N, C-alpha and C positions, 0 to 999 in steps of 0.2 A: 346394249350393242349387239347387233345381228352377227351371228356365228357364220364363218365362211366354210366350217366343216360339214360339207354335204354328206359325209358317210353317217353321221349321226343325227342329221336333221330329221325332224318328224316329217312323215309323209302327209301331204295335204289330201284331205277326204272331201269329196263332193258332199254338201250338207244334205242332199236327198238320198245319198248311199249310206249314211249312218244308220237310219232304222233297219237295213238289212243286215248290217253287221251287228248291231245291238241284238236283233232278233235271235242270233245264233246262241245268245247266253240263255234263252229260254225255249230252246228247241224241243226239249221234252215236253213242254206244255202246248205247243202249237197245235197238236192234233186234238187237243181237248176243246179248243175254241169253236168249232162248228158242232161239237157234240150236242144234241138237243138235251134239255133238262126240264124239269117239272117245277112249277110254282104254285103253291097252294094259296089261293086266295078267298077267304071266307069258305063258302061251301063249293067253290069252283076250282078246277085244276087247269092252269094254263101251260102250255108247252112253249118254252122259249127255245127258239132255233133260229139258223140263218134264213133269210129271205131268199126267195128264189125270183129271178127276172121274169118268169111267167106271171108272178103275182102282183105286177103292176097295177092292174085294175082294183085288186083288193086293198092295195096300199093307198091308191086314189080314193077309194069309198071311205077308207078309215079317216083320211084327212078331211074329207067332205062332211064327216059327222062331228069334227071338232069346231068348237066354237071360235068366233074371231079373237076373243082374248086368249084362249089357249094357243091358236096359231100366232098371235102376237108374241106371246113369251117364248115361243120355240123359233120362229123365223123373222121376227120385227116385221119388215115390208107392210106396213099398215094392216096387220091382222089378216093378211092374205096368205094362201098355201102357196107351195112351190109350184113351179111350172111342171108339166108333164115330162118335159125333158130333164128337169132336175130330180124328179121322182124315179124317172128311169136310170139316171146316174146312181141313185141312193140303192136301188134294189140290185145293181150290178156290183156295188161295193162288196169286198171280202170281209169287211167288218160292218155289216148290216144285220141286225136281229129284229125278230118280230115277237110279240106275245100272242099266241093263237088259242082260241077257246076250243072246246070238244067239238063244236059245230064247224070249226074252220075258219071263224071269223078273227081277223086280224084287229086287236084292240090297243096295240102299243107298238112302237117302232124306237130303235136306237141305231144310230149310224155314227161311224168314224171314218173321216177321209183324210188324205194329206191336206195340210193347211199351207197354201201357196204364200200366204202373207207373212209367215214366221219361219224359223228354221225347220230342216227336215226332220226334227225331232218331234215335231208339234203335229197332232191330229185335230182337225175341226170336228168336234163331237156334239151330238145332240139328242135328246130323247123327246118324243111325243107320246103323250097318253091319251086317249080318248075320254072326254068329259066324265062320262057316267062311270068310267073305271078309275078315276083319279082318287087320291086319298086312301089308297089300300096297299101302298107299299110298292107297286109295280115299278114306278119310275126309279126308285131307289135300287130295286134289285137289278134292273136293266142297266142303269148307270154303272153299277158296281161291276156287272159283267163286261160291260163295254170297256171300262177302264183296264180290266185284267186282260182282256182281248187285245187292247192297243198297247199295252205293255209288252206282251209276249212276241208281238209283230214288230217291236223295236221302238215304239214311240215312248217318249219320256215326259210329254207335256199334252195336256189337253186344252183345247182353246174352244170356248162355248159362247156363240154369239146369241145370248139372251140378254134380257134386260138386266142390267148391272144392279138394279134395285130388287130383282127378284129374290127375295130372302130365302125360299124353299131351294132354289138352285144352288145359291151360295152354300147352305146348310148341307146339302147333299155332297157337294164337291169337296167341302172341308172335311167330310167323313172320309173322303178317299185320300186326299193328300193337300198339301200347303196350296192355298188358294188366294190370288189377289185379284181385286178389281181394277180394270184397266179402262178409264173413262177417255178413250179415244174418240175425238170429235166425229169422224166418220163411222168407225165400227167399235163402239164399246163392246167390251167382253170380259169374261172371266178366264183366267189363266191359271191352270192346276198343274202342279208338278207331281208326277207319279212316283211314289216310292216303290221298292221292290216288292213290298207286301200287297200291293195291288193286284198281284197275280193270283192271289188268294180268293180274289172276288169273282173269279170264273166260276159259272154255275156248275160245271162238271166237278170241279175242284172241291166246291162246298158240298156238293152231294156226296163224294167219296168220303170227305171228312166227317160227315154226318152218319155215315152209315157203320 
């Protein structure tokens, strides 16, 4: 039965306002999200940092070096990369990170943006690693950082529009939080719920804990 006592009634909150409210719980970590950190890959050291809008051409070049199968796993769309307009949106996202070599080459990218098909608590997340850099743990590290960044910015869920049969993607997401396969006819995806511990995946946090 619906209560008529308005004084004690819960206040309705716009679903897209909830992330901003939730982010206040992690306010102390927000400043660590854009902090660059180093990732050692075999004999190479990569810098993980936010991408800059002026790097659109470098991001496009990285996508062009990826094979159709790699692009298919990340974007579906018949193995084609995103449009220039879509990439421009990626590089302008506040939750967009790249892995960069000492020569300045971008070899991987992770992006999280509001997912308009789900609740305001959900972020559309994706990681792309250039073919010759795969199998070195870069995707795992980027995804862990991305999940932490999304959490401290108020998101509690990640939606990943990759192949639902992609075992590697499922395994990595399960390391982060509870993940289920959603076999939607039009947009199959993986749905991950972020625990509070996901904040420990931030690269700057891990660097501090290791020092």
